[in-house]
Backbone as CSV, one residue per row, in Angstrom:
resi,resn,N_x,N_y,N_z,CA_x,CA_y,CA_z,C_x,C_y,C_z
1,MET,0.966,-1.070,-0.012,0.178,-0.016,0.148,0.695,1.311,-0.205
2,ASP,0.829,2.132,-1.048,1.785,3.428,-1.135,1.029,4.482,-0.146
3,LYS,1.789,5.591,0.232,1.766,6.302,1.213,0.192,6.992,1.224
4,LEU,-0.075,7.553,-0.175,-1.542,8.259,-0.282,-2.713,7.171,0.029
5,THR,-2.581,5.785,-0.568,-3.586,5.075,-0.110,-3.541,4.447,1.532
6,GLU,-2.051,4.309,1.735,-2.442,4.347,3.138,-3.214,5.512,4.243
7,PHE,-2.642,6.614,3.652,-3.021,8.037,4.587,-4.604,7.996,4.190
8,LEU,-5.414,7.697,3.307,-6.501,7.736,2.665,-7.526,6.892,3.542
9,THR,-6.835,5.650,3.611,-7.439,4.723,3.989,-7.312,4.470,5.876
10,ARG,-6.495,5.017,6.297,-6.593,5.196,7.760,-7.746,6.601,8.082
11,CYS,-7.628,7.621,7.105,-8.728,8.669,7.120,-10.100,8.102,7.108
12,ARG,-10.531,7.205,6.302,-11.798,6.573,5.831,-12.039,5.731,6.979
13,LEU,-10.941,4.940,7.698,-11.228,4.184,8.742,-11.661,4.754,10.152
14,THR,-10.917,6.382,10.189,-11.682,7.072,11.320,-13.214,7.654,11.466
15,ARG,-13.921,7.082,10.105,-15.087,8.065,9.536,-15.172,9.238,10.037
16,GLN,-14.362,10.030,9.886,-14.605,11.252,10.388,-14.178,12.482,9.277
17,VAL,-13.570,11.677,8.014,-13.585,12.799,7.114,-14.115,12.036,5.909
18,SER,-14.994,12.801,5.260,-15.770,12.797,4.127,-15.177,12.530,2.637
19,ASN,-15.885,11.739,1.699,-15.375,11.826,0.271,-14.709,13.023,-0.392
20,GLN,-15.710,14.433,-0.246,-15.544,15.447,-0.865,-14.194,15.657,-0.091
21,GLN,-14.032,15.411,1.276,-12.901,15.971,1.617,-11.327,15.176,1.543
22,MET,-11.657,14.018,1.184,-10.498,13.010,0.789,-9.787,13.338,-0.804
23,LEU,-11.027,13.963,-1.422,-10.605,14.358,-2.760,-9.643,15.727,-2.459
24,LYS,-9.855,16.401,-1.228,-9.225,18.010,-1.163,-7.700,17.823,-0.808
25,ILE,-7.651,16.272,-0.311,-6.109,15.672,0.614,-5.685,15.196,-0.893
26,ILE,-6.194,14.634,-1.674,-5.451,14.466,-2.759,-4.936,15.489,-3.671
27,LYS,-5.139,16.373,-3.232,-4.717,17.644,-4.392,-3.881,17.872,-3.381
28,PHE,-3.695,18.283,-2.057,-2.439,18.271,-1.367,-1.270,17.481,-1.830
29,TYR,-1.768,16.115,-1.993,-0.353,14.842,-2.206,0.237,15.717,-3.456
30,LEU,-0.916,16.384,-5.029,-0.178,16.343,-6.033,0.669,17.823,-5.655
31,GLU,-0.098,18.967,-5.185,0.640,20.046,-5.051,1.683,20.242,-3.693
32,SER,1.672,19.694,-2.758,2.672,19.452,-1.716,3.544,18.879,-1.574
33,ALA,4.866,19.563,-0.957,6.226,18.639,-0.887,5.701,18.330,0.567
34,HIS,5.069,18.547,1.138,4.904,18.205,2.733,3.605,18.159,2.689
35,PHE,3.170,16.562,2.339,1.615,16.182,1.894,0.971,16.007,3.225
36,GLU,1.785,15.031,4.191,0.949,14.572,5.518,0.993,15.731,6.364
37,SER,1.760,16.442,6.764,1.268,17.611,7.401,0.506,18.667,7.121
38,ASP,0.470,19.286,5.678,-0.413,19.917,5.163,-1.759,19.104,5.117
39,ALA,-2.035,17.964,4.896,-3.333,17.354,4.873,-3.692,16.870,6.643
40,LEU,-2.981,16.924,7.608,-3.255,16.730,8.885,-3.803,18.015,8.942
41,LYS,-2.927,19.346,9.041,-3.084,20.627,9.307,-4.982,20.743,8.722
42,PHE,-5.267,20.306,7.179,-6.489,20.481,6.594,-7.469,20.161,8.013
43,VAL,-7.033,18.850,8.198,-8.051,17.696,8.927,-8.601,18.459,10.332
44,ALA,-7.321,18.857,10.677,-7.468,19.905,12.381,-8.344,21.039,12.284
45,ASP,-8.311,21.471,10.867,-8.862,22.872,10.760,-10.267,22.621,10.592
46,LEU,-10.547,21.640,9.622,-12.264,20.983,9.429,-12.843,20.362,11.021
47,LEU,-11.704,20.050,12.037,-12.295,18.856,12.719,-12.399,19.737,14.292
48,GLY,-11.721,20.992,14.250,-11.625,21.502,15.679,-10.616,20.843,16.607
49,PRO,-9.843,21.085,17.959,-9.087,20.831,18.638,-9.813,19.125,19.335
50,GLN,-11.149,19.368,19.515,-11.624,17.997,20.371,-11.497,16.792,19.662
51,LYS,-12.185,17.117,18.051,-12.702,16.167,17.376,-10.724,15.590,16.614
52,PHE,-10.236,16.783,16.136,-9.004,16.322,15.719,-8.079,15.403,16.552
53,ASN,-8.110,15.495,17.802,-7.482,14.675,18.976,-8.120,13.321,18.968
54,GLN,-9.776,13.070,18.617,-10.234,11.784,18.588,-10.141,11.140,17.224
55,PHE,-9.768,12.170,16.195,-9.214,11.372,14.577,-7.723,10.793,14.773
56,LEU,-6.466,11.757,15.808,-5.327,11.233,15.681,-5.380,9.898,16.109
57,LEU,-6.227,9.612,17.115,-5.902,7.830,18.389,-6.269,7.191,17.304
58,LEU,-7.543,7.720,16.424,-8.111,6.431,15.729,-7.332,6.284,14.491
59,PHE,-6.806,7.060,13.606,-6.078,7.247,12.580,-4.554,6.436,12.898
60,SER,-3.832,7.134,14.041,-2.809,5.894,14.301,-3.115,4.571,15.014
61,LYS,-4.189,4.187,14.965,-4.326,2.936,15.702,-5.220,2.132,15.011
62,THR,-5.564,2.373,13.453,-6.288,1.742,12.188,-5.455,0.393,12.278
63,ASP,-6.054,-0.581,11.692,-5.436,-1.755,11.473,-5.583,-2.310,9.863
64,LEU,-4.767,-1.959,9.196,-4.296,-2.031,7.625,-4.590,-3.619,7.313
65,MET,-4.500,-4.569,8.213,-4.229,-5.620,7.927,-5.699,-6.297,6.880
66,ASN,-5.546,-6.955,5.870,-6.129,-7.772,5.095,-7.365,-6.565,4.224
67,ILE,-6.772,-5.335,4.579,-7.696,-3.995,3.398,-6.519,-4.200,1.975
68,SER,-7.368,-4.100,1.528,-7.199,-3.445,-0.446,-7.830,-2.404,-0.569
69,ALA,-7.141,-1.333,-1.183,-8.094,0.236,-1.809,-7.341,0.280,-2.667
70,ILE,-7.992,0.824,-3.429,-6.831,1.876,-4.505,-7.871,3.301,-4.388
71,THR,-7.022,4.347,-4.768,-7.561,5.688,-4.957,-7.526,6.419,-6.130
72,PHE,-7.747,7.362,-6.317,-8.571,8.121,-7.225,-7.087,8.343,-8.334
73,LEU,-6.020,8.041,-7.567,-4.840,8.089,-8.680,-4.152,6.974,-8.747
74,ASP,-4.725,5.941,-8.357,-4.410,4.635,-8.726,-4.278,3.615,-10.505
75,PRO,-3.253,3.629,-10.899,-3.442,3.181,-12.488,-4.477,2.519,-12.679
76,SER,-4.884,1.794,-11.580,-6.196,0.856,-12.195,-7.785,1.188,-11.988
77,TYR,-7.751,2.753,-11.677,-8.612,3.372,-11.429,-8.961,3.727,-12.495
78,PRO,-10.628,3.859,-13.254,-10.663,4.111,-14.465,-11.061,5.580,-14.810
79,GLU,-10.432,6.014,-15.731,-10.793,7.547,-16.046,-12.351,7.676,-16.401
80,LYS,-13.355,6.770,-16.839,-14.617,7.292,-17.010,-14.874,7.089,-15.725
81,LEU,-14.793,6.855,-14.670,-15.103,7.234,-12.954,-14.429,8.657,-12.610
82,ARG,-13.193,8.579,-12.828,-12.759,9.885,-12.673,-13.333,11.099,-12.792
83,ASN,-14.219,11.138,-14.136,-15.341,12.112,-14.662,-16.293,12.362,-14.489
84,ILE,-16.728,11.831,-13.240,-18.422,11.747,-13.186,-17.977,12.631,-11.373
85,TYR,-19.665,13.607,-11.503,-19.556,14.339,-10.171,-19.202,13.323,-8.825
86,ASN,-18.241,13.881,-7.901,-18.309,13.734,-6.811,-17.548,12.018,-6.930
87,PRO,-16.444,11.765,-7.539,-15.818,10.404,-7.791,-15.355,10.097,-6.916
88,PRO,-15.243,8.931,-6.666,-14.711,8.161,-5.030,-13.031,8.523,-4.775
89,ALA,-12.898,9.074,-3.777,-11.579,8.988,-3.676,-10.780,7.921,-3.224
90,LEU,-11.865,7.317,-2.333,-10.952,5.770,-1.938,-11.799,4.733,-2.176
91,LEU,-11.854,3.132,-2.818,-12.370,2.006,-3.090,-11.906,1.016,-2.780
92,PHE,-12.414,0.430,-1.293,-12.070,-0.846,-1.133,-12.567,-2.221,-1.901
93,TYR,-11.599,-2.754,-2.001,-11.572,-3.853,-3.017,-11.931,-5.408,-2.478
94,ARG,-11.950,-6.075,-2.964,-12.045,-7.962,-2.851,-12.061,-7.895,-4.791
95,GLY,-10.698,-9.267,-5.140,-10.870,-9.583,-6.335,-9.865,-8.955,-7.428
96,ASN,-10.450,-9.000,-8.369,-9.491,-8.612,-9.798,-9.917,-7.043,-9.745
97,LYS,-9.127,-6.163,-9.387,-9.079,-4.831,-9.797,-8.830,-4.456,-11.258
98,ASN,-7.938,-5.255,-11.836,-7.908,-4.922,-13.418,-9.135,-4.846,-14.382
99,LEU,-10.245,-5.814,-13.769,-11.714,-5.440,-14.351,-12.014,-4.461,-14.286
100,LEU,-11.692,-3.214,-13.532,-11.848,-1.924,-13.718,-11.670,-0.917,-14.651
101,LEU,-10.477,-1.717,-15.740,-9.691,-1.596,-16.841,-10.640,-1.788,-18.214
102,THR,-11.441,-2.918,-18.038,-12.312,-3.328,-19.137,-13.416,-2.745,-19.563
103,PRO,-14.316,-3.017,-20.668,-15.107,-2.427,-21.120,-16.483,-2.809,-20.149
104,CYS,-16.785,-1.839,-19.409,-18.341,-2.630,-19.017,-19.788,-2.133,-19.419
105,LEU,-20.458,-3.056,-18.792,-21.620,-2.886,-19.043,-22.993,-3.086,-17.913
106,ALA,-23.614,-2.500,-17.204,-24.312,-2.467,-16.170,-25.828,-2.577,-16.458
107,ILE,-26.515,-3.528,-15.660,-27.747,-3.962,-15.772,-28.541,-3.696,-14.545
108,VAL,-29.346,-3.318,-14.169,-29.861,-2.587,-13.087,-31.643,-3.034,-13.174
109,GLY,-32.240,-2.777,-12.405,-33.488,-2.803,-12.414,-34.098,-3.340,-11.135
110,SER,-35.386,-3.492,-10.674,-36.361,-3.622,-9.746,-35.852,-4.788,-8.433
111,ARG,-35.845,-4.134,-7.515,-35.630,-5.699,-6.447,-36.303,-6.582,-6.264
112,ASN,-37.815,-6.264,-6.413,-38.917,-7.014,-7.145,-39.511,-7.384,-8.637
113,ALA,-38.316,-7.075,-8.982,-38.532,-7.377,-10.891,-39.467,-8.843,-10.867
114,SER,-40.049,-8.823,-12.067,-40.484,-10.217,-12.327,-39.831,-11.252,-13.382
115,GLU,-40.535,-12.203,-13.685,-39.983,-13.147,-14.132,-39.143,-12.623,-15.678
116,TYR,-40.374,-12.048,-16.267,-39.579,-11.151,-17.529,-38.483,-10.545,-17.535
117,SER,-37.743,-10.428,-16.018,-36.512,-9.445,-16.091,-35.691,-11.067,-15.912
118,ARG,-35.948,-11.767,-15.510,-35.230,-12.961,-15.468,-35.248,-13.436,-16.708
119,ARG,-36.030,-13.386,-17.688,-35.823,-14.154,-19.069,-34.862,-13.193,-19.736
120,CYS,-35.019,-11.805,-19.769,-34.658,-10.965,-20.390,-32.784,-11.326,-20.021
121,ILE,-32.889,-11.269,-18.835,-31.289,-11.224,-18.627,-30.185,-12.561,-19.169
122,ARG,-31.344,-13.801,-19.010,-31.040,-14.917,-19.557,-30.745,-14.522,-20.734
123,GLY,-30.957,-13.983,-21.531,-31.323,-13.752,-23.245,-30.011,-13.165,-23.471
124,LEU,-30.109,-11.848,-22.606,-28.901,-10.925,-22.705,-27.334,-11.155,-22.531
125,VAL,-27.227,-11.863,-21.582,-26.079,-12.023,-20.676,-25.159,-12.741,-21.563
126,PRO,-25.505,-13.870,-22.287,-24.432,-14.958,-23.135,-24.315,-14.577,-23.811
127,LYS,-25.339,-13.188,-24.525,-24.470,-12.229,-25.787,-23.461,-10.885,-25.427
128,ILE,-23.149,-10.851,-24.407,-22.424,-9.871,-23.788,-20.911,-10.205,-23.363
129,THR,-21.242,-11.225,-22.622,-20.006,-11.847,-22.103,-18.875,-12.006,-22.739
130,GLY,-17.929,-11.925,-22.746,-16.300,-11.605,-23.423,-16.142,-10.555,-24.072
131,ARG,-17.312,-9.582,-24.508,-17.006,-8.277,-25.017,-17.306,-7.224,-23.756
132,TYR,-18.118,-7.421,-22.828,-18.074,-6.644,-21.609,-18.065,-6.899,-20.272
133,THR,-17.924,-6.625,-19.085,-17.747,-7.118,-17.878,-19.108,-6.546,-17.618
134,VAL,-20.049,-7.325,-16.804,-20.633,-6.924,-16.170,-20.988,-6.484,-14.898
135,VAL,-21.629,-5.403,-14.929,-21.778,-4.447,-13.288,-23.101,-4.240,-12.878
136,SER,-23.045,-4.681,-11.631,-24.258,-4.440,-10.985,-24.589,-4.188,-9.429
137,GLY,-25.446,-4.049,-8.699,-25.027,-3.425,-7.248,-25.936,-4.774,-6.166
138,LEU,-25.554,-6.188,-6.435,-25.753,-7.219,-5.457,-26.949,-6.993,-4.646
139,ALA,-27.987,-6.388,-5.070,-28.914,-6.099,-4.570,-30.352,-7.424,-5.025
140,LYS,-31.611,-7.185,-4.511,-31.976,-8.536,-4.567,-32.709,-8.571,-6.160
141,GLY,-33.127,-9.376,-6.615,-33.779,-9.461,-7.952,-32.979,-8.835,-9.258
142,VAL,-32.869,-8.177,-9.848,-32.107,-8.041,-10.969,-31.108,-7.962,-11.175
143,ASP,-30.370,-7.118,-9.870,-28.753,-7.274,-9.867,-28.473,-8.717,-9.680
144,SER,-28.955,-9.533,-8.586,-28.479,-10.702,-8.385,-28.357,-11.798,-9.439
145,TRP,-29.523,-11.713,-10.135,-29.815,-12.345,-11.381,-28.774,-12.134,-12.503
146,SER,-28.628,-10.393,-12.418,-27.284,-10.447,-13.504,-26.042,-10.926,-12.818
147,HIS,-25.596,-10.816,-11.567,-24.077,-11.507,-11.411,-24.564,-12.896,-11.842
148,GLN,-25.703,-13.653,-11.254,-25.532,-15.114,-11.691,-25.506,-15.286,-12.705
149,ALA,-26.096,-14.924,-13.728,-26.084,-14.941,-14.943,-24.875,-15.155,-15.896
150,THR,-24.243,-14.117,-15.263,-22.858,-13.858,-15.605,-22.125,-14.689,-15.744
151,LEU,-21.663,-15.325,-14.152,-20.939,-16.372,-13.634,-21.062,-17.578,-14.548
152,ASP,-22.591,-17.958,-14.465,-22.991,-19.125,-15.312,-22.440,-19.007,-16.894
153,SER,-22.418,-17.934,-17.378,-21.862,-17.969,-18.981,-20.199,-17.487,-19.022
154,SER,-19.697,-17.927,-17.497,-18.310,-18.165,-17.597,-17.674,-16.559,-17.569
155,GLY,-18.639,-15.210,-17.688,-18.288,-14.008,-17.535,-17.672,-13.363,-16.354
156,LYS,-17.058,-12.039,-16.253,-16.617,-11.220,-15.591,-17.311,-10.362,-15.191
157,THR,-17.697,-10.108,-13.778,-18.949,-9.387,-13.264,-18.356,-8.303,-12.078
158,ILE,-18.710,-7.272,-11.755,-18.212,-6.250,-10.648,-19.505,-6.103,-10.186
159,ALA,-19.857,-6.087,-8.759,-20.501,-5.831,-7.840,-20.069,-4.700,-7.043
160,VAL,-20.761,-3.431,-6.700,-20.715,-2.502,-6.545,-21.644,-2.085,-5.310
161,ILE,-21.580,-2.484,-3.680,-22.199,-2.700,-2.784,-22.242,-1.416,-1.942
162,GLY,-23.659,-1.349,-1.829,-24.025,-0.201,-0.969,-23.777,-0.630,0.882
163,SER,-22.816,-1.720,1.277,-22.752,-1.967,2.727,-20.755,-2.278,2.236
164,SER,-19.978,-2.569,3.841,-18.988,-2.555,3.427,-18.379,-4.094,3.399
165,LEU,-17.308,-4.344,2.678,-17.205,-5.814,2.309,-17.196,-6.673,2.988
166,ASP,-17.431,-6.423,4.471,-17.664,-7.882,5.298,-18.674,-8.024,5.733
167,VAL,-19.322,-6.940,5.053,-21.057,-7.194,5.599,-22.050,-7.725,4.524
168,CYS,-22.866,-8.843,4.237,-23.435,-9.481,3.495,-24.763,-8.957,3.442
169,TYR,-25.501,-7.981,2.241,-26.667,-7.151,2.111,-27.023,-7.112,1.013
170,PRO,-28.284,-8.373,0.685,-29.152,-9.341,2.031,-28.308,-10.366,2.003
171,ALA,-28.540,-10.900,3.152,-27.999,-12.162,3.623,-28.442,-13.420,2.532
172,GLU,-28.891,-13.208,1.687,-29.632,-14.299,1.036,-28.530,-14.400,-0.497
173,ASN,-27.539,-13.176,-0.326,-26.502,-13.441,-1.526,-25.510,-13.466,-0.540
174,LYS,-25.150,-14.216,0.256,-23.715,-14.488,0.894,-23.014,-15.432,0.129
175,GLN,-23.493,-16.260,-0.391,-22.613,-17.229,-1.297,-22.388,-16.738,-2.971
176,LEU,-22.872,-15.985,-3.122,-22.951,-15.031,-4.651,-21.875,-13.688,-4.133
177,GLN,-21.725,-13.364,-3.356,-20.857,-11.983,-2.771,-19.614,-12.749,-2.780
178,LYS,-19.163,-14.089,-1.669,-18.119,-14.592,-2.099,-17.835,-15.084,-3.300
179,LYS,-18.577,-15.444,-4.301,-17.873,-15.790,-5.431,-17.229,-14.860,-6.502
180,ILE,-17.862,-13.636,-6.184,-17.399,-12.728,-7.184,-16.329,-11.813,-6.875
181,SER,-16.272,-12.262,-5.100,-15.380,-11.850,-4.952,-13.720,-12.704,-4.904
182,GLU,-14.034,-13.838,-5.530,-13.076,-15.013,-5.901,-12.539,-14.700,-7.339
183,VAL,-13.717,-14.637,-8.283,-13.579,-14.462,-9.431,-14.244,-13.105,-10.263
184,GLY,-14.478,-12.466,-9.531,-15.158,-11.224,-10.150,-14.231,-10.118,-9.692
185,LEU,-14.929,-8.817,-9.065,-14.405,-7.870,-8.190,-15.680,-7.401,-7.470
186,LEU,-15.265,-6.973,-6.129,-16.508,-6.818,-5.247,-15.943,-5.515,-4.867
187,LEU,-16.734,-4.367,-4.722,-16.186,-2.831,-4.648,-17.070,-2.005,-3.569
188,SER,-16.512,-1.263,-2.808,-17.189,-0.596,-1.869,-16.787,0.859,-1.621
189,GLU,-16.996,1.807,-1.000,-16.707,3.012,-0.765,-16.686,2.656,0.747
190,TYR,-17.201,2.077,1.675,-17.013,1.883,2.894,-16.443,1.110,3.512
191,PRO,-15.649,1.507,4.639,-14.775,0.817,5.516,-15.290,-0.222,5.670
192,PRO,-14.250,-1.119,6.450,-14.668,-2.543,6.760,-15.704,-2.216,8.388
193,GLY,-16.536,-2.666,8.729,-17.094,-2.563,10.043,-18.394,-1.386,9.689
194,SER,-18.733,-0.588,8.888,-19.714,0.477,8.450,-20.755,0.225,8.700
195,LYS,-21.679,0.414,9.414,-23.238,0.346,9.569,-23.997,0.477,8.279
196,ILE,-24.782,0.058,8.084,-25.954,0.139,6.711,-26.674,1.294,6.627
197,ASN,-26.513,2.345,5.654,-27.374,3.444,5.828,-28.367,3.697,4.577
198,ARG,-29.533,3.868,4.638,-30.547,3.591,3.271,-29.658,4.449,2.301
199,TRP,-28.828,5.492,2.180,-28.673,6.934,1.698,-27.068,6.246,1.055
200,HIS,-26.270,5.230,1.699,-25.454,4.512,0.649,-26.107,3.923,-0.585
201,PHE,-27.209,3.674,-1.018,-27.625,3.013,-1.692,-27.243,3.247,-3.622
202,PRO,-28.240,4.985,-3.165,-28.032,5.696,-4.311,-27.042,6.321,-4.389
203,GLN,-26.031,6.530,-3.287,-24.820,6.849,-3.661,-23.801,6.120,-4.607
204,ARG,-23.910,4.658,-4.440,-23.451,3.432,-4.967,-23.491,3.702,-6.266
205,ASN,-24.846,4.238,-6.823,-25.785,4.034,-7.705,-24.404,4.678,-8.731
206,ARG,-24.434,5.771,-8.506,-23.262,6.993,-9.118,-21.871,6.013,-9.540
207,ILE,-21.069,5.258,-8.762,-20.330,4.327,-9.124,-20.279,3.498,-10.396
208,ILE,-21.906,2.449,-10.272,-22.214,1.723,-11.027,-22.568,2.354,-12.180
209,ALA,-22.868,3.743,-12.358,-22.825,4.433,-13.491,-21.907,5.241,-14.330
210,GLY,-20.636,5.143,-13.455,-19.636,5.997,-13.897,-18.781,5.113,-14.180
211,LEU,-18.590,3.613,-13.702,-17.789,2.726,-14.112,-17.950,1.600,-15.969
212,SER,-19.478,2.542,-16.100,-19.517,1.572,-17.079,-19.946,2.374,-18.348
213,ASP,-19.718,1.700,-19.526,-19.846,2.223,-21.254,-21.500,2.537,-21.059
214,LYS,-22.094,1.477,-20.955,-23.679,1.452,-20.898,-24.315,0.798,-19.772
215,VAL,-25.507,1.363,-19.815,-26.340,0.743,-18.882,-27.781,0.113,-19.375
216,VAL,-28.029,-0.872,-18.598,-29.389,-1.506,-19.065,-30.269,-1.563,-18.048
217,ILE,-31.616,-1.409,-18.303,-32.636,-0.777,-16.687,-33.755,-2.168,-17.636
218,THR,-34.059,-3.557,-16.752,-34.768,-4.283,-17.183,-36.422,-3.951,-17.030
219,GLU,-36.581,-3.762,-15.268,-37.798,-3.157,-14.983,-37.242,-2.468,-13.772
220,ALA,-38.463,-1.547,-13.964,-38.503,-0.096,-12.995,-39.222,0.605,-12.695
221,LYS,-40.271,0.536,-11.197,-41.238,1.389,-10.821,-40.970,2.881,-11.277
222,ASN,-42.102,3.781,-11.358,-42.028,5.223,-11.858,-40.646,5.619,-10.531
223,ARG,-40.663,5.239,-9.438,-39.471,6.101,-8.311,-38.196,4.697,-7.886
224,SER,-37.467,4.945,-8.564,-36.690,3.798,-8.170,-35.224,3.552,-8.338
225,GLY,-34.459,3.316,-7.331,-32.557,3.020,-7.446,-32.296,2.906,-8.777
226,ALA,-32.794,2.222,-9.628,-32.532,2.280,-11.440,-32.920,3.228,-11.954
227,LEU,-33.699,4.295,-11.687,-34.098,5.681,-12.361,-32.638,6.124,-12.145
228,ILE,-32.446,6.223,-10.632,-31.275,7.313,-10.441,-29.907,6.723,-11.232
229,THR,-29.696,5.845,-11.204,-28.720,5.262,-12.118,-28.648,5.354,-13.273
230,ALA,-29.783,5.454,-14.438,-29.884,5.838,-15.383,-29.829,7.185,-15.698
231,GLU,-30.556,8.215,-14.546,-30.173,9.291,-14.563,-28.828,9.833,-14.802
232,MET,-28.202,9.325,-13.623,-26.589,9.258,-13.409,-25.753,8.882,-15.038
233,ALA,-26.028,8.087,-14.893,-25.470,7.930,-16.710,-25.824,8.640,-17.722
234,LEU,-26.934,8.619,-17.775,-27.230,10.262,-18.648,-26.238,11.296,-18.763
235,ASP,-26.355,11.810,-17.262,-25.365,13.140,-17.396,-24.308,12.852,-17.637
236,SER,-23.548,11.583,-17.348,-22.566,11.200,-17.807,-22.176,10.987,-19.009
237,ASN,-23.066,10.754,-20.240,-23.123,10.526,-21.572,-22.828,9.527,-21.991
238,ARG,-23.294,8.364,-20.886,-23.211,6.985,-21.310,-24.795,6.612,-21.957
239,ASP,-24.274,5.398,-22.994,-25.402,4.848,-23.416,-26.543,4.413,-22.734
240,VAL,-27.750,4.336,-22.305,-28.740,4.164,-21.782,-29.924,3.234,-22.525
241,TYR,-29.990,1.879,-22.178,-31.126,1.055,-22.773,-32.154,1.026,-21.942
242,ALA,-33.249,0.894,-22.179,-34.344,0.537,-21.489,-35.189,-0.844,-21.778
243,ILE,-35.584,-1.497,-21.185,-36.238,-3.087,-22.325,-37.727,-2.720,-21.792
244,PRO,-38.538,-2.265,-23.025,-40.052,-1.783,-23.336,-40.870,-3.093,-22.662
245,GLY,-42.046,-2.658,-21.833,-42.735,-3.782,-21.480,-44.116,-3.290,-21.339
246,PRO,-45.018,-4.193,-20.673,-46.731,-3.408,-20.891,-46.532,-2.472,-20.183
247,ILE,-47.744,-1.631,-20.805,-48.075,-0.067,-20.212,-49.248,-0.680,-19.011
248,ASP,-49.489,-1.882,-18.846,-50.552,-1.453,-17.841,-49.633,-2.656,-16.533
249,SER,-48.280,-2.791,-16.570,-47.022,-3.132,-15.508,-46.716,-1.879,-14.842
250,SER,-46.737,-1.965,-13.385,-46.211,-0.938,-12.959,-44.756,-0.889,-12.777
251,LEU,-44.268,-2.503,-12.997,-42.294,-2.840,-13.077,-42.161,-2.267,-14.681
252,SER,-43.192,-1.741,-15.265,-42.418,-1.113,-16.756,-42.467,0.376,-16.522
253,VAL,-43.056,0.788,-15.870,-43.668,2.034,-15.673,-42.116,3.035,-16.131
254,GLY,-41.307,2.673,-15.532,-40.141,3.480,-15.447,-38.912,3.513,-16.925
255,CYS,-39.010,1.827,-17.279,-38.417,1.771,-18.691,-39.431,2.520,-19.533
256,ASN,-40.659,2.498,-19.812,-40.951,3.219,-20.658,-41.125,4.582,-20.624
257,HIS,-41.217,5.129,-19.596,-40.834,6.524,-19.529,-39.363,6.892,-20.298
258,LEU,-38.414,5.900,-19.869,-37.153,6.466,-20.323,-37.175,6.276,-21.786
259,ILE,-38.012,5.082,-22.314,-37.832,5.572,-24.064,-38.133,6.676,-24.110
260,GLN,-39.357,6.978,-23.724,-40.296,8.494,-24.311,-39.139,9.368,-23.758
261,GLN,-38.579,9.384,-23.154,-37.425,10.776,-22.932,-35.875,10.105,-23.335
262,GLY,-35.842,9.384,-24.173,-34.609,9.447,-25.088,-34.418,8.085,-25.103
263,ALA,-34.454,7.034,-24.485,-33.545,5.818,-23.671,-33.586,4.954,-25.182
264,ILE,-32.670,4.504,-25.208,-32.596,3.227,-26.803,-33.342,2.408,-25.915
265,PRO,-34.660,1.887,-26.824,-35.218,0.646,-26.423,-34.812,-0.808,-26.615
266,LEU,-34.541,-1.731,-26.049,-33.758,-2.475,-26.202,-34.486,-3.834,-26.403
267,ILE,-35.148,-3.945,-27.567,-35.794,-4.898,-28.265,-34.769,-6.540,-29.250
268,ASN,-33.748,-5.807,-29.260,-32.822,-6.992,-30.168,-31.395,-7.065,-29.211
269,PHE,-31.484,-8.209,-28.274,-30.157,-8.743,-27.472,-28.787,-8.379,-28.215
270,THR,-29.225,-8.885,-29.772,-27.820,-8.807,-30.677,-27.086,-7.449,-30.892
271,GLU,-28.174,-6.310,-30.772,-27.457,-5.130,-31.002,-26.772,-4.060,-30.293
272,ILE,-26.581,-4.667,-28.680,-25.927,-3.731,-27.908,-24.245,-4.247,-27.827
């Protein structure tokens, strides 16, 4: 672990320094001959004397054993992710970080998706393995089906999770999460031991969108995390594909609306 990675990892493990603040610390690393002292002064000014003393205690006692992380400046950090709004300064990972540099396609959708999504995923994934690494969020439903279909097709997959790497959420994906960490790549912004918060999930969606050259939405209700991912992808000039569905299905409202707004209708899996 290089000096910057170690410093940022220690900062993150204190849980007192935000992503935006770590991005500023990276600027100190690039611009200052006295990186560590300038960065610590920045944190001291940020936190105040009492909280900074707590920070220093945690900073010095953090255990980095069995922690792997990459920073914004790491050669394995993809340029397309650097260019999104609020790019992650630090990512914890298990698995093959070189997958970050491959062409990636995200598949996302409802946690409560129907059999229609499962059939579409089973039809799509064999057509793209070998050309794309499949990215998703390891949630129930579409995410899990996408990861599993990719593994079944001997493809490569990246799971960007909303918990820390030492937590399996949902619990039913424990074996799938373990398998991805062994043959694919498991990513998280959150340090080991973090509690799960609801806002983690929309936050991780920006990483899914940022890693991907193309994003496919299979089914989504009118208000859903999948639509947040689609909007973030569009903001980053990614190709967004939506699978059209019945107009009387609440699970297709989001996809049909995306198509109406200019997303590419995915009606032939060989055309992606």
